[in-house]
N, C-alpha and C positions, 0 to 999 in steps of 0.2 A: 132158128126163127127168133128166139128170146133174146139172143145176143145182138141180133140186127134191129130190133125194137129198141133196146138200150142205146146203141149208137145213133139211131135216129133222134132220139130224145135229147141226147147229148148235143148233137148239132143244132137242133131247134132252140135249145137254152143259149148256145154260143151265138146264135144268129140274134136272139133277143137282148144280147149285150148284157148278161147276168152280171153283176157286180158286187163284191162286198162293199163298196163304197156308196152305191146307189140304191134306190128303191127296187124291191123284188116284186115280180109278178106274183099275185096271190095264188096260194096253192103250190108254190115251189119250195121244196125242202132244201134249205142252205147245205145240208150235208151232201146233196147230189150236185152242188155246184163246184166240183173239182173237174176242171175240163183240159188240163195239160196233158202232155203225152206221159203215160205211165203214172197217171195221177193216183195217189193213196191216201192224200191228206184229208183230214176232218175239218172241214173248212167252217163249221159252226163253232168250233173251239179256238181255231186261229185263221181268220179270214184271208190272212196275208201269206199263209203257207204257199210253199212252190206248188204251182199248177191249179190254185183256187181262182175262181174268175175274177176279173178285174176290169176297171176302166179308167184307172188313174193315169194321170199325164206325168206326174213327176215319181221319181224313185222314192222308196222307203228305207229308212234305216232298219237294219235287222241285226240280229245276234242270237246264235242258238246254244250258246255255253251256258254254265251255271249261273244263276242270279248272282249279281254283285261282282263279277269278274271282269266284265268289259271296263276297259280303260285302266286295268290294273296289270302291271308287268308287261308283258308283250301282248297281251288280249286286246282286241280292238274290234268294233262293229264294222259291219260290211253294208252293202246296198242290194236291194232287189227291185226289178223293174217289171212295168205290166206290159208285156208283150204278146201280141196276138190274143188279147182277152184273158190272158192268165199270167199270174205272178212267177217271175224266174226264181231260181234258187239264190240263197244269200251269198252274194260274190264278194270277195275280198276280205271276209271276216277272217279274224284270228283267234282260234280257240285255245283253251289251256291244252298242254302236252307235258310230257315227261321231262322233268328238270335234266337239263345238262349243265355241265360246267362252263358256262360262257359268259358269266357276269351279268346274266339276265335273269328275270323272274319268268321262266317259261311256263310254270303250272299257275301263275297268276294269283298266288297266295299271299302276296305282299312282300316276299323275302327272296331275293336273287340267290341262286346256287344252293338252296336249302337241301340238306341231306348229300349233297355231291361234292363238296369242298373238302380238303384235308383238315386236319387239326390246327393249321396255320392259316386257314380261310382262303387258301389258294388251291388251285387246280393242280392235278398231278400227285406223285408221290414222293415229292421232295421237301417233305416237312421235316425238318431238324429239330432238336432240341438239347438243351442243358438245363439241368436241375441243381440248385444249391440247396443243400441240406444235409441229413445224417443218415439217410436211408441208403442201402447198398445200391452203388451205381451213381451216387449223388456226388457232386463237387463240394466239398466241405467249405462252409463259411470260414474265411480267412480273418482272423482278428487283427492282422498287420495291414488290411486294406480300409483303413479308417479307425475310428476310436470308439467304435461299439466293441462289445465283448461276445465271446462265444461260450455258452453255458450248456453242457451235455448236447453240443451240436447244434443248439439253438441260437440265433442272433438275439441279443438283449442289450439293454443299456448297461454300461460298465460297473462293475462291483467297486464298492468303496468310494471314498470322497474325491471330488475334483477340487481344484483350487477356488476358494472364495475371494470376492473382488470388492473394491471400494473405489468408488468414481467420485473425484472432488474437483468442480470446475474452478479454473483460475479466471475469474469474471473479468477484469479489465484487460487482460492479454488475449481473451477469446480461444482459451484452450481448455482442455480437461485432463486431469491426471488419473491414470490407473495405478492404483495400489493392490499389490498383493497382499492380502490380509493376514496370510500365515507369516511370511518374512517381514511385513509391515515396512515394504520399501516401495519406491515408485519404480513402476517397470515399463512405463510409457507415458508420453503427454501427445495429445492429438489437438489439431485444429478442429474446430467445432462449426466453422462456417467459411465464408468467402472473405470476409471483412472482419479481421481480428479486432480492429479498433471500435466496431459498433455491434458486433454479434451479441455481447452482453449474456453469456450463458449462465445459467443459474440453476433452475428446477432440474432434477433428474429423476429417472426411474430405471431400475434394473431388472432385467427378465431373468429367466431360470437358465438361459445359456450363459449369463454373466455379461451379456451386452447391455450397454447403455443407450437410454433415449434421452438427449439432452436438449431442452428447450432454449433457443436463443430468442431472448426478448427483443432484441434489435432496437438501437437507440436511433436509427437512420434507415427506415425502410420496413419490408414485411419480416414478421417473425418467421422462425424456422424450427424444424425438429431435425436432429442428426442422430442415426444409429451407428455405434461403434462397437466392434466386437471385441472381447478380451482375449478370445482363444478360437482356433479352427477358422483362421482367416483365409480366403481363397488367394491363390496366385493369379490375379486378374490379367496381368499381361503375358503369362506364359513363360516368364523368363527362368523358372525353375529355382526362384527364390522369393521369399516374403518381404515386400518393400514395405516396413512399417517401422514405427518408432521403437526404440529399446530403452528409453531412459528419459529422464527430465529434461536432459540436454539435447535430446534427438528429436525434434519437432520437424516432420515433412511438411514441404509446402501443400496448401490446399489441393486436393485431387490427386495426390501422388501416395497417399497412405492407403495399402489395401486392406487395412482392417476397419476403414470406413465405409459402411455398407450402403447408406442412402442419405440423402439430404433433402427435406422437403419443406418448401414455403407454406405457411399457414395463416389463414386470415387476411385481412386487408393491410394496408399501409399503417402502421401505428398499432396494430392490434394487440402486441404485447402478450407474448406467450409466456405466461406466469404460472403455469401448473402443467404438470404431465404425469401420467400415471399409466403403467403397462398393465394389461389385464389377459388372462386367459380364461375362456369360459367354453363349455360343450355346446355345440350347435345343435338343432332338432334332430339332425340325421346322425349324431353321435361323434362327428368330427370335432376336433378343437379349433376354435377360433381365437387367433392371437391379435389384440387390438392396442392402439396407444390412444389415450384420450388427451387433448390438449386443450387447456383452458386459456382464454383470450380475454385478458383483463379489461382492456378497453371497449371490447365488443360484448362482454358479459355473457358469453356462450362457450360451450364446449364443441369440438369437432373430432371425429373420430378416423384414424388412420390405420391401415394394414401394417401389423407390426413387422412383417418381411419384406414388404415393398415400398412402404411409406406413402402410397396412394391412399387418398381420401375414400372411405367407404360410401359417403352420403349420409351417414347417421350423424346427428347433431342433437344437442339440447339448449334449450334457451333458458338462461339464468338471469333474466333482466332484474335488475336491482342488486345483483351480487357480482363484484368483481373478483374472479377467481385468483387465489394466491397459492393453492395447495390443494391436494386431493388424494383419496384413498378408495378402494373399492370394498365392498363386504362380501361375505360368503352367498348372499342372496343376488349377486350381480348389480347391486346398487352402486352408484357413485356418489360419493359425499365430497363435497367441495367447501373448503373455507373461503371467506370472503373478506375484501379489505376492510368493510365496514363490519358490524357486528351483526353477520349473518352467515347462514350456511345454506348451500343450494345442494339437493340431491334429486336423482333420477334414476330410473331403470335403465341400464345399458342396453338391454335385450330389445327394447322397443325403438325402432328408427323414429328420429324425429319426435321421441316422447317429450311428453310436458315434464317440467322441472317443478320441484316445490321449493319455497324459500322459508326457512325458519329464522325467526329472530332472536338472538341470544338475550338472555336476561339483562335488564338494565345496569349499566356499569361494568359489564364483562369486557368492554373494550374490543378493538378489532380483532378478528379471528385471522392467524397468521398461518398455523399448521394443525393438522389433526391426525388422528390415530383411530383405529377400529379395533376393539379388543375380541377376545374369544367368545364373548357373549352377544357380539354384534353391537355394542354400546360404542357411541362415536365420542371420542375425547377431542375437545376443541381448545386450541390455543388463545392467547390473550390472557385474560383472567381465566383458569382452567375450568371448564365446565365439562360435565358428562351428560350426553343425551341418550336416553333409553328409549328406542323406536317403538317399543311394545307398550311402554308407559305413557309415551309422548311428553316426557317431563325432563327438566334439566336438574342436575344435582352439582352444586359448587365444590371445588376443592378450596377449602378455605386458606387465604393467605399466600397463594401461588400463583405467578404469572409466567408465561412461557412463550417463546417464539415457535417452537415446533415440537411435536410429541410422536412417539413410536412405541408400537407394542414390541417388547423385548421377549427373547426365547426363553426367559426365566419367567415369563407370565405377568411381569410388572410393566408399567408404562413409564417410559423414560422421557424426561423433558430437557430440551435444549434451550439455551438463552433464559434460563430459570432464574426467577427472582422469589426467594423464600422469607416471608416475613419473621417465621420464627428464628432462622439462623442469622438473618441480616446478610446472606450471600446473595449477590446479583451477578447476572451473566454468566452463571455457572449450570451445572447439570444437576437434575434432581431425579429421584426414583420415587414413583408413587404406587403403592399398593393398590391394586385394583378392586380389593374387597373393602379394606379398612379406610382407604384414602390416605393413609399415613405417608408422611414425606420425609425423604431422606436427602438433604442437600450435600452434595460433594464438592471439593474444591477441584473442579475441573472446569475451566473455562470453555464454553460453547456457544455458538449460534445455531448451527445445524447439527443434527444428531441423526444417527441410524445404528442398526444393530445385525449382526449375523452370529453364527457361532464361534467367530473369532474373538467377539466382545462387542462392547458398546463404544462406537466411534463418536468422540466428541469434537467438532470443528469450530475452533474460534475464527476470528478474522486476522489473527497474527501470523499465519503462515505455517502453523504446526498443527497436530492432532493429538489427542489423548485418546488411549485405548483402555477402557475400564473393563475389569473382571467383574462380571455380575454376582458372583460368589463371595469374593474378598473385599469388593469395592475398590481395589488397589488400582491406581492409575499411571499409565505408562505413557509418556510423551515421545511421540515419535515425529519423523519428517522434521527433525530439527538439527540435521547435519549439514546444512548449507551455510555459506557466507552470506547472511541476510535470510529472509524468509524463503523456505522451500516451495511454499505455495503463494500464489499471488491473490490476495485478497479475496478469498472463496466467499461468494455471497450464496451459500448452500444452506439447505433446510432439511430435508429427509430424502428417502429415495435414493440414497448413495450407494447402498450395500447390495450385493447379490443375495437374494432372498434366504437362501441358507447354503451351508456347505453341502453341495449336491451329492446325492447318494443314488442308488440304483433306480429308486421310484420316482425321482425327480430329475429332469433335465433333457438332454438332447444328444444324440450321437449320430455319426454317419458310418455307412459302409459302401465300398464300391467293388464290382465285380465285372470282368473283362470278359466278352463274348465275341468269338471271331465268326462273323456273318458271311456275307456273300462278296465275291471278288468285284473288281471295278465294273465289269460289264452288266452288273445286276443290280436291281433294287433290294432291299432286304426289308420283306413285310414280316411283322412278328406279332405275336399274341403273349400276353402275360398272365400267369395264374400264380396262386399262392396259397399256403396254409399258415394263417396267424391267428394271434389272440390279441385284440385291443379292447380292453376293459374301458368303461366310460372314463374319460380323462387322460386318455392317450390316443396316439394316432401314428401310422406309418406311411410315409409319403415315398413315391418310386419315381425317379426321373431317368432320362437316357439320353445319350448323344452318340454321334458316330463320326468316322473319319476314316480316310484312306489309308492311313497308317497310325500306329498306336502313339507316335510322338505328336500327332496333330489333334489329339483329343483335347488337351488343354486349351486350345484355341476355339473349341467349340462350346456352345451353350446347352445346358441341360434342358430338355424339354419334359413338362410334367407328364406322367403316363397315368399314375393311380394315387388315390388318396384312400387309404383304409382305416377307418371308414369314411365315406359312405361306400364306396366303390365295392363291388363283388366280383369275383373272378368268373370266367376269364376276360380280360380287357384287352381289345384291339386297338394297336396304336393308331391306326386310322392311315395316316400318310406313312409312306415308307421312309426309312432311314437309308441315306446314301453313304456307303462306306464299308469297307470289309470288317472293320473294329467298332464295336458297340459296347460302350461303357454304362453299366446300370449303377445308380446312386440311390440307396436306401436311406432315410432320415427317419429315425425313431425320436418321439417326443413324448414327454409324459409329464404330469404334476402330481403324481402321488401314487399310480398303479403302474404295474410292470407290463409293458407290451412284449410280445414274444414272435417272433418269426421263425416258424417252424421249416419252412420251405419257400424257396422262389423259383418258378418254372418259366423258361423262356423257349418258345417256340418259333422258328423262322422258316421263310421260304424264300427262294432266290427267283425273281422275276427279271427277265431281259428288259434292260432300261430302253425307253423310247429315245 
């Protein structure tokens, strides 16, 4: 009897067209408006639930999965319709389900195949691996596979010194000479640009690898900068030999010397690149940034290039009123520029498009040509030699001395090239200045440009020779004088000629390569890299990879960057597959004063059938 009355009530409600979208008859409880077959919905909480009364014409979107999952991964909303006065079920919706290894995000959490792929990031059990290191089962690092060293099984920068170099431009002939500072002989001569007659190379800067950045002022066209390696040059054409200059009489045509890394035009036509300085600085993420700043004399500004590619970074500084003639950076990452007039320009190199400040030199100081920064951060400016203390904001004159260029020596003294000393009456010579007392010692060593490393103080006049000064005994050894006529061609050089130091384990760069045999021709090799390394601030480890069908084809392939340590943290997925059975990994370690250590490097890979 009671069941029959309820059925009659339901039929009456259906006949009245009860709907969650329209007005309801007074006194009808919406919870009783569930009229579909087998209805058990609470229509007050969800008026569009399956079976709830309706009178809608258009379908409604519906989704019964967890909030926030619709539209993520495979999950998608469906539709429900109003049929025979009641809402249908939600049709065609896709709800989260257990993750399966299908390349899709089945559980709709934003990550495809999470928890179901192997360690290589692929499906199946075919994840292979090799680990280079010194633990049981590891493949040992082989010191013969590059110029890095192995210490206690770890990969490190090499022990002991590496060669020191001096680079001297032969300005009118458009070349630059590479001098082995140990043997004091010329071991290579290189074109610096496309037009030897007008390139006009002059200013130079040498990095911690011994490579030079030479600025071509250009007397006819755009200025440029060229990077040339002193060692570890690549076999670019893959002919199994290094095509490069072997001495002063062995100059290869432009574009054929494999030690020339890159050549980049800078500024507009007639910009006159008259200052260049290499800089290495730590980035915010701890990685090393290697940069080259180029001063354009006629544009009164500096532009920044990436030291390893030559590409402009977009950073620059406006030195309006200052025509750059030479530059140095200080420990606070400021660049100090001497100007053709009696000014100095300086700016913070870490601030893109940062504003520069101009200092006027004291009256009578004459034009600033070169400058140096000492161990206290004081700036020594050429012309009539002045010392600027940034903390005090004042200049101090070195009485009776003028100089074309200045450099801080490894003995802690300031060395001046093109020096005129009133006390001795010597002109166009080399002077040593005590940084504390300002006492001047003038030597009988003609010079225009000057630079120093642990091999000695190099004094270069315009006559085609060079003098090497022992900073302890002040003895002068004339070198590069063994030619019929000048060995050098009118070098218009100033400073930045010498590699910064005789490089040791805490400073420099090295490379190591390891070969991994991946998947055969029918497969693509997907791989993941992980490592255990120490990279203190001021050091960095870069990892690259390339692949080929056969080992002999690797030299024709280009290395692809994989990881930079820091800022990357393991593991790192290569992303796109490498095509080829043989994969070569290249590790490059760099440091400016601390030791990076690579304890281990692990490669995991999986073979996937090529499409």
